[in-house]
C-alpha positions as CSV (number, residue, x, y, z in Angstrom):
1,M,-17.3,0.5,-15.3
2,K,-17.9,3.5,-17.5
3,N,-15.1,6.1,-17.1
4,I,-11.5,6.5,-16.2
5,I,-10.5,10.1,-15.5
6,A,-6.8,10.7,-15.6
7,R,-5.6,14.2,-15.3
8,P,-3.1,16.2,-13.2
9,R,-4.0,17.4,-9.7
10,G,-6.3,20.4,-9.8
11,W,-7.8,19.7,-13.3
12,G,-11.4,19.0,-12.2
13,K,-11.4,15.2,-11.6
14,T,-13.2,15.4,-8.3
15,K,-15.7,17.9,-9.8
16,E,-16.5,15.5,-12.6
17,I,-16.9,12.6,-10.3
18,I,-19.3,14.6,-8.1
19,E,-21.3,15.5,-11.2
20,A,-21.4,11.8,-12.2
21,A,-22.6,10.7,-8.8
22,A,-25.2,13.4,-8.7
23,K,-26.5,12.4,-12.1
24,D,-26.2,8.6,-12.1
25,G,-26.3,7.9,-8.3
26,G,-23.8,5.8,-6.5
27,L,-21.4,6.4,-3.6
28,I,-18.1,8.3,-3.9
29,I,-15.3,6.5,-2.1
30,T,-12.2,8.6,-1.1
31,P,-8.8,7.8,0.3
32,S,-9.5,9.4,3.7
33,E,-12.2,10.8,5.9
34,K,-10.9,14.3,5.3
35,D,-11.2,13.7,1.6
36,A,-14.7,12.5,2.0
37,A,-15.7,15.6,4.0
38,D,-14.0,17.8,1.3
39,V,-16.0,16.0,-1.5
40,Q,-19.2,16.6,0.4
41,R,-18.4,20.3,0.9
42,M,-17.5,20.6,-2.7
43,A,-20.8,19.0,-3.8
44,D,-22.7,21.3,-1.4
45,K,-21.0,24.3,-2.9
46,M,-21.8,23.1,-6.4
47,G,-25.5,22.7,-5.3
48,L,-25.5,19.0,-6.1
49,R,-27.0,16.2,-4.0
50,I,-24.9,13.1,-3.5
51,L,-24.8,10.3,-1.0
52,K,-22.5,11.0,1.9
53,P,-19.0,10.0,0.7
54,V,-17.1,7.3,2.5
55,S,-13.4,6.7,2.9
56,V,-11.7,3.4,2.0
57,F,-11.4,2.6,5.7
58,G,-15.1,3.5,6.1
59,V,-15.8,0.8,3.4
60,M,-13.7,-1.6,5.3
61,K,-15.8,-0.9,8.4
62,G,-19.0,-1.4,6.5
63,E,-20.2,2.2,6.6
64,H,-21.7,1.7,3.1
65,L,-23.7,-1.4,4.0
66,G,-27.5,-1.1,4.1
67,R,-27.5,2.0,1.9
68,G,-28.6,0.1,-1.3
69,I,-25.4,1.0,-3.1
70,E,-25.4,-0.3,-6.7
71,K,-22.6,1.8,-8.0
72,V,-19.4,3.4,-6.7
73,H,-17.2,6.2,-7.9
74,F,-13.6,6.2,-6.7
75,D,-11.9,9.6,-6.2
76,D,-8.1,9.4,-6.2
77,L,-8.0,5.6,-6.6
78,D,-4.2,5.5,-6.9
79,Y,-3.9,7.3,-3.5
80,A,-6.6,5.1,-1.9
81,L,-4.7,2.0,-3.1
82,R,-1.4,3.4,-1.7
83,I,-3.1,4.0,1.7
84,L,-4.5,0.5,1.7
85,T,-1.3,-1.2,0.7
86,G,1.4,1.1,2.0
87,A,3.1,1.0,-1.5
88,E,3.1,2.9,-4.7
89,V,0.8,1.6,-7.3
90,G,2.8,0.2,-10.3
91,T,0.1,-1.1,-12.6
92,V,-3.7,-1.4,-12.6
93,T,-5.8,-3.4,-15.0
94,F,-9.5,-2.9,-15.6
95,T,-11.9,-5.4,-17.3
96,T,-14.2,-3.9,-19.9
97,N,-17.2,-5.4,-21.7
98,A,-15.4,-5.5,-25.0
99,E,-14.3,-8.9,-26.4
100,P,-10.6,-9.3,-26.9
101,I,-9.4,-9.5,-30.5
102,E,-7.5,-12.7,-29.7
103,K,-8.0,-14.8,-26.6
104,K,-4.8,-15.7,-24.8
105,P,-4.4,-19.2,-23.3
């Protein structure tokens, strides 16, 4: 994983993720089918080519399979997790490539 983008709504997070997907490749995964369509329209308006975005439920149905996907970009991950679990996300951890200063038992 390379980037975590955390900003208020309407501050360009989706625009940035579209630019990353257009530059580096990969599939954008969104919370809903409507969001996936909105991301595609936004990319088209920006003049950027991306793979057709897929919702989290699309991923669960295997819509991303067979497309040679090696990288994914999650748009509104907190909302996607809320849709999948039916609960508010309290805490999320991410593993980086950095070695910890002190290994815990």
